[in-house]
N, C-alpha and C positions, 0 to 999 in steps of 0.2 A: 455300448457296442454289443451287438447281438452275439450269441454263441456261435452262430454259423460263420460270422466274420472272423471271430477269434480262431476257430478251427481252420478256416481257409488260410489265414495269415500264418498259422503255425505250420501247416503243411507246405506252404510256399517257402517258409524259412528253412524247413528241413530239406526241401528240394534244392534250395540255394546252397546249403552247406555241402550237399553231395556233389553238386555241380562244381563248386570251388575245389573240392578234392580232385575231381577229374581234371580240372584246369591245371592244377599244380602237378599231378602225377601223369598226365597224358603223355604217352611215349612218342606220339607223332604230332606234328603241327595241325593236322586235320582234326584230331581229337580236341585240341585246344580251341580251334575255330568253332567247332560244334558246341563246346562248353560255353564259350562267350555268347553265342547265339541263344542258347537256352537260358543263360543268365539274363540277357536282355528281355527275353520273353517272360521270365519270372518277375522281373522288375515291372514290366508293363502290367502283368496280372495283379501284382500286389498293389500297384497304383490304382487299378480298376476297383479292387476291393475297398481301398481307402476312399475313393470317389463315391462309391455306392453307400458307404457307411456315413460319411460326413457331408455328402451331397455338394461337393466342390466341382461343379460342372465346368468351371473355367479352366480346369487342367486337362480337359479332353484334347485340345490341340497339342499339348505337350506329349501326351501318349501317342498321338499319331506321328509326331516327329521322332520320338524314340523308336517306335516300331519301324519307321522308314529307315532310320539310320542303322538299326540292327540288320535289316534286310540288305541294304546296300553294302554294309561291311561284310556280311557273310558271303554275298555274291562276289565281291572283290577278292576276298581271301581265297575262296574256292577257285576262282579263275587263276590267281597267282600260283596256288598249289598245283593246279592242273598243268600250267606252263612249266613249272619246275619238273614235274614228272615226265613231261614230253622230252625235256632236255637230257634226261638220264638215259 
């Protein structure tokens, strides 16, 4: 594994730890939704680094599905939070 891949995975891991802290401590539900979305993005980015290093091109459709599920989940949660805010 190259040094660039090691540095990239280390930075992605550090970012994931910070996002997990925000997910646990987030005072509002919107903070938690954003944290989950960023966590999914970091997961996809880490998988992209692993695919580039080990040349597992068969996992590319899995990345597309993960990204799509993250997007749909974030949009659904944002719509739900928006509707709750309108009711108040």
